[in-house]
C-alpha positions in Angstrom: 150.1 105.4 54.3 146.9 106.4 52.5 143.6 105.5 54.2 141.6 102.8 52.5 138.3 104.2 51.3 135.5 102.0 52.5 132.5 101.2 50.4 129.4 102.5 52.0 127.2 99.8 53.7 123.7 99.4 52.6 122.6 101.0 55.9 124.5 104.2 55.0 123.0 104.1 51.5 119.5 103.8 53.0 120.3 106.7 55.3 121.5 108.9 52.5 118.6 108.0 50.2 116.1 109.3 52.9 115.0 105.8 54.0 112.4 105.7 51.3 111.7 102.1 52.2 110.4 103.2 55.6 108.0 105.7 54.0 106.7 103.0 51.7 106.2 100.7 54.7 104.1 103.4 56.3 102.0 103.8 53.2 101.5 100.0 52.9 100.4 99.8 56.6 98.0 102.7 56.1 96.5 101.1 53.0 96.0 97.8 54.7 94.1 99.5 57.6 92.0 101.4 55.1 91.1 98.2 53.1 90.5 96.2 56.2 87.8 98.7 57.2 86.2 99.1 53.8 83.9 97.1 51.5 87.0 95.4 50.2 87.8 93.8 53.6 86.3 90.4 52.9 88.4 90.0 49.7 91.5 91.2 51.5 91.2 88.7 54.3 90.2 85.8 52.0 93.1 86.5 49.7 95.5 86.1 52.6 94.3 82.5 53.2 94.4 81.3 49.6 96.4 78.1 49.6 99.4 77.4 47.3 101.9 74.5 47.5 100.8 73.5 51.0 100.9 77.0 52.6 98.4 79.8 52.4 99.5 83.2 51.1 100.0 84.7 54.6 102.3 81.9 55.5 104.3 82.3 52.3 104.7 85.9 53.2 105.6 85.4 56.9 107.7 82.3 56.5 109.0 82.7 53.0 109.4 86.4 52.1 110.4 87.2 55.7 113.2 84.6 55.4 114.7 86.9 52.7 114.3 89.8 55.2 116.1 87.9 57.9 118.8 86.9 55.4 119.4 90.6 54.7 119.4 91.4 58.4 121.9 88.6 59.0 124.2 89.9 56.3 124.1 93.4 57.8 124.7 92.1 61.3 127.7 90.1 60.1 129.1 93.0 58.1 128.7 95.6 60.9 130.3 93.3 63.5 133.3 92.4 61.3 133.9 95.6 59.4 131.3 98.3 60.4 130.0 100.3 63.3 129.9 97.3 65.6 133.5 96.2 64.8 135.1 98.1 67.8 133.9 98.5 71.4 134.2 102.3 71.2 131.5 102.4 68.5 129.3 99.6 69.7 129.3 100.5 73.4 126.5 103.1 73.4 124.0 101.4 71.0 124.6 98.0 72.5 124.0 99.1 76.0 121.0 101.2 75.0 119.6 98.3 73.0 119.9 96.1 76.1 117.8 98.6 78.1 115.4 98.8 75.2 114.8 95.1 75.4 114.7 94.6 79.2 112.3 97.4 80.2 109.6 96.9 77.6 109.6 93.2 78.3 109.2 93.8 82.0 106.3 96.3 81.4 104.5 93.8 79.2 105.2 90.9 81.6 104.0 92.9 84.6 100.7 93.8 82.9 100.1 90.1 81.9 101.6 88.4 84.9 98.2 86.8 85.9 97.7 85.2 82.5 100.0 82.3 81.4 98.3 82.5 78.0 99.3 86.1 77.2 102.5 86.5 79.2 104.3 84.6 76.4 104.0 87.7 74.3 106.6 89.5 76.5 109.0 89.9 73.5 106.6 91.7 71.3 107.5 95.3 72.4 111.2 94.7 72.5 112.1 95.3 68.9 112.7 98.5 66.9 111.6 98.7 63.3 114.7 100.1 61.5 112.9 101.0 58.2 110.0 102.8 59.9 112.2 104.7 62.4 114.7 105.8 59.7 111.7 106.8 57.5 110.6 109.2 60.3 114.1 110.5 60.7 114.3 111.2 57.0 111.4 113.6 57.2 113.5 115.7 59.7 116.4 116.1 57.3 119.5 117.9 58.6 117.8 118.8 61.9 119.1 115.4 63.2 122.9 114.9 63.2 124.2 111.9 61.3 125.7 110.5 64.4 122.2 109.9 65.8 121.0 108.3 62.6 123.9 105.9 62.8 123.2 105.3 66.5 119.6 104.5 65.8 120.5 102.2 62.9 123.1 100.4 64.9 120.8 100.0 67.9 118.1 98.6 65.6 120.6 96.0 64.2 121.4 94.8 67.8 117.6 94.7 68.5 117.2 92.5 65.4 120.0 90.2 66.6 118.2 89.8 70.0 114.9 89.3 68.3 116.4 86.5 66.1 117.7 84.8 69.3 114.4 85.2 71.1 112.5 83.7 68.2 114.8 80.7 68.0 114.7 80.1 71.8 111.2 81.0 72.9 109.0 80.7 69.9 110.0 77.3 68.5 107.2 74.7 68.1 107.5 71.0 68.7 110.7 69.8 67.0 111.0 67.4 64.1 114.4 65.9 64.9 114.9 64.3 61.5 114.3 67.6 59.7 116.4 69.4 62.2 119.3 67.0 61.7 119.0 67.5 57.9 119.1 71.3 58.5 122.3 70.7 60.5 123.9 68.8 57.6 123.1 71.5 55.1 124.5 74.1 57.5 127.7 72.2 57.7 127.8 72.1 53.9 127.4 75.9 53.8 130.2 76.3 56.4 132.3 74.0 54.2 131.7 76.3 51.2 132.9 79.2 53.4 136.0 77.4 54.6 136.8 76.4 51.0 136.5 80.1 50.1 133.7 79.5 47.5 133.0 82.9 46.1 130.1 82.1 43.7 126.7 82.8 45.3 124.7 80.1 43.5 125.9 77.2 45.6 125.1 79.1 48.8 121.6 80.1 47.6 120.7 76.6 46.4 121.7 75.1 49.7 119.9 78.0 51.4 116.6 77.1 49.8 117.0 73.5 50.9 117.9 74.7 54.4 114.8 76.9 54.6 112.6 74.0 53.7 114.1 71.7 56.3 113.9 74.4 59.0 110.3 75.0 58.1 109.6 71.2 58.6 111.7 71.1 61.8 109.4 73.3 64.0 112.0 76.1 64.3 110.7 79.2 62.6 111.7 79.1 59.0 113.1 82.7 59.0 116.0 81.5 61.2 117.3 79.7 58.0 117.9 83.2 56.5 120.1 84.2 59.4 122.0 80.9 59.4 122.7 81.3 55.6 123.8 84.9 56.1 126.4 83.8 58.7 128.0 81.5 56.2 128.3 84.0 53.3 132.0 85.1 53.1 132.7 88.8 53.7 136.3 88.8 52.5 137.1 88.3 48.9 140.9 88.4 49.6 143.2 89.1 52.5 144.5 92.2 50.7 141.0 93.7 50.5 138.9 92.7 53.5 136.1 95.0 52.6 136.2 94.3 48.9 132.9 95.1 47.2 133.3 92.0 45.1 133.0 89.7 48.1 130.0 87.4 48.2 128.5 89.1 51.2 128.7 92.6 49.6 127.2 91.3 46.3 124.3 89.6 47.9 123.6 92.4 50.4 123.4 95.0 47.7 121.4 92.7 45.4 118.8 92.3 48.1 118.7 95.8 49.5 116.1 97.3 47.1 114.0 94.1 47.1 113.8 94.0 50.9 113.2 97.8 51.3 110.7 98.2 48.5 109.0 94.8 48.2 109.5 92.3 51.1 108.9 94.7 54.0 106.0 96.6 52.5 104.3 93.4 51.5 104.7 92.1 55.0 103.3 95.4 56.4 100.3 95.3 54.0 99.5 91.6 54.8 99.8 92.0 58.6 98.7 95.6 59.5 95.1 95.1 58.3 93.0 95.3 61.5 89.3 95.3 61.1 87.7 97.6 63.7 84.2 96.2 63.0 82.7 95.1 66.3 85.7 96.3 68.2 85.0 98.6 71.2 87.3 101.0 72.9 87.6 98.4 75.7 90.2 96.6 73.5 92.6 99.4 74.5 92.4 98.3 78.2 93.1 94.6 77.4 96.4 93.4 79.1 97.9 92.4 75.7 97.1 95.7 74.0 98.3 97.7 77.0 101.4 95.6 77.5 102.4 96.1 73.8 101.5 99.8 73.5 103.1 100.8 76.9 106.0 98.5 76.3 106.8 100.3 73.0 106.0 103.8 74.0 107.1 104.0 77.6 109.4 100.9 77.9 111.6 101.8 74.9 112.2 105.4 75.8 112.9 104.6 79.4 115.1 101.6 78.6 117.0 103.1 75.7 117.5 106.6 77.2 118.0 105.4 80.7 120.7 102.8 79.7 122.4 105.4 77.4 122.4 108.1 80.1 123.9 105.7 82.7 126.6 104.5 80.3 127.6 108.0 79.3 127.6 109.2 83.0 129.7 106.2 84.0 132.2 107.0 81.2 131.6 103.6 79.5 130.3 105.4 76.3 130.1 108.9 74.9 127.3 111.2 73.7 127.1 111.0 69.9 128.8 113.9 68.0 126.8 117.1 67.8 123.8 115.5 69.5 122.2 117.1 72.5 120.6 115.1 75.4 117.2 116.2 74.2 117.9 114.8 70.7 119.1 111.6 72.2 115.8 111.4 74.1 113.9 112.1 70.9 115.6 109.2 69.1 114.9 107.0 72.2 111.3 107.8 71.6 111.6 106.7 67.9 112.9 103.3 69.2 109.4 102.7 70.3 108.4 102.2 66.6 108.3 98.4 66.7 106.2 97.7 63.7 107.6 94.9 61.5 109.4 92.8 64.1 106.8 93.4 66.8 104.0 92.2 64.5 106.1 89.2 63.5 106.7 88.1 67.0 103.1 88.7 67.9 102.0 86.3 65.2 104.4 83.7 66.6 103.3 84.2 70.2 99.6 83.9 69.6 97.5 81.7 67.3 94.2 83.2 68.5 92.8 85.8 66.1 91.4 88.0 68.9 94.8 88.1 70.7 96.5 88.8 67.3 94.2 91.8 66.8 95.0 93.1 70.3 98.7 92.8 69.4 98.2 94.7 66.2 96.2 97.5 68.0 98.9 97.7 70.6 101.7 97.9 68.0 99.9 100.6 66.0 99.1 102.7 69.1 102.6 102.3 70.6 104.4 102.8 67.3 102.4 105.8 66.1 102.6 107.5 69.5 106.4 107.0 69.6 106.7 108.3 66.0 104.6 111.4 66.4 106.0 112.5 69.7 109.5 111.6 68.9 109.4 113.4 65.6 107.8 116.5 67.2 110.5 116.6 69.9 113.3 116.2 67.4 111.9 118.9 65.1 112.3 121.5 67.9 115.5 120.1 69.5 118.8 121.9 68.6 122.1 120.3 67.8 125.0 120.5 70.2 128.3 122.0 68.9 130.8 119.1 69.1 133.8 119.6 71.3 136.2 118.0 68.7 136.3 117.4 65.0 133.4 115.1 64.0 135.7 113.4 61.5 137.4 111.5 64.4 134.3 109.2 64.7 130.9 109.2 63.1 129.3 108.0 66.3 130.9 109.3 69.4 132.6 112.4 70.6 136.3 111.9 71.3 138.0 112.7 74.6 139.9 115.9 74.8 
C-alpha cells in the first residue's frame, strides 16, 4: 500500500524557510530598545497609549493582535496532537517530559527568589515559556550544524510550553469575572462546537462567531487571547474521512492563511510594542531586584536545568530516546535555547504586574535571560558535533529507533 504523503505543517515550513520570523522579531525588539533610549522615546511611549474604540494602542496589540497569535498557536497545537509530532507517545514523550521540567524548575527558581513578597511572587510563570520564533531564528543561523531532529524537538517542546502557558493564563491571571459576559462567551462557544459537529467547512461562520467570542471574553475578565485558543479548538481538521490530513480542511486553510501574518506582522509588532525599556534613571541595582533575578535566572538556569535534566532522566530510564543524529552536548545546547522566553514571558509579565516599575524589571530580566541563553546556546551548538545515528533516520524524524 503506498504511503500517504503528508502536507508539511506550518512549523516545518518555518523551519525550512530559516525561521525568518524569529529574525524579524529580534530586529523589532532591538529597534524598540534603541528608540526607547533615544530622543524619540517620548513619542514612542505616548503612541502606545493613544486611545481608540475604548482601548489604547498597547491594549489593542496585547489583547487584539495577540488573540490572532493565540489562534495560530491553538491551531498548531490541535494539528500536532491529532496528526503531527504529538500524535503518538513515541514522538511526544521526550519533548513533553522536557517541557514539564522546563516549566517546573524556572517557576521554582523565581518563586524561591520572591518567596518573601506576595506582590511579586505572582510572576512565577514568567520564566516558564519558550519563544518558538526567537529560538528557531537562532537555530536558523546555525544551518546544518544542528540536526533536523533537534529542530523538531525544540519546536514541539515550545508548542507544549505554549499550551501550558495558555492554561496558566486562564487559571492564574484571570481578573474579576463578569458572569453575564462569561455566559455569553459560553453560548458562542457552543455555537462554534455546533458548527464543528455539523461539519461546517466554510471559515466565515467560525471567524464571525470568533470575533463576537473575543469581545465577550474581553468583557468577562478572562484574558481575551484565550478566545483565540477556544476558536482554534473548534476549527475542523478533517475535510473528509478519506483524507484526514487534507490540505483543504478548514484548519489547514486558516493555519496557512495566518502563518505569514503572525510571523511577519503580529509577533514583531508585539515585540516592538513591549520590548522598549527606557534605561534613563535606571541603575545597575535593578539587576539585583528579586523580579529581575527571578526572571533572568529562571530563564537562563531554570530552563537548561529543567529541560536537559528531565530529558536526560527520561532517556536514561528508557521512557524516551535521544533525537536522531544528536549528541548529548547538542541536546544541552538546545536546552539552553529554551531559555529564550521573549514573547510569552513578556506577555505573562504584563498580566502579572500592573506597576510600571515591576514591568520594567520583568523586561530587563527577560532580555538578560533570553540574550544569555541565545548567545551561550548558539556558541555551544556551533562547536558541538553531530552523532552518527545507529539506525536509518528515516524511521522517525525525532527519535532514534531501538535496534
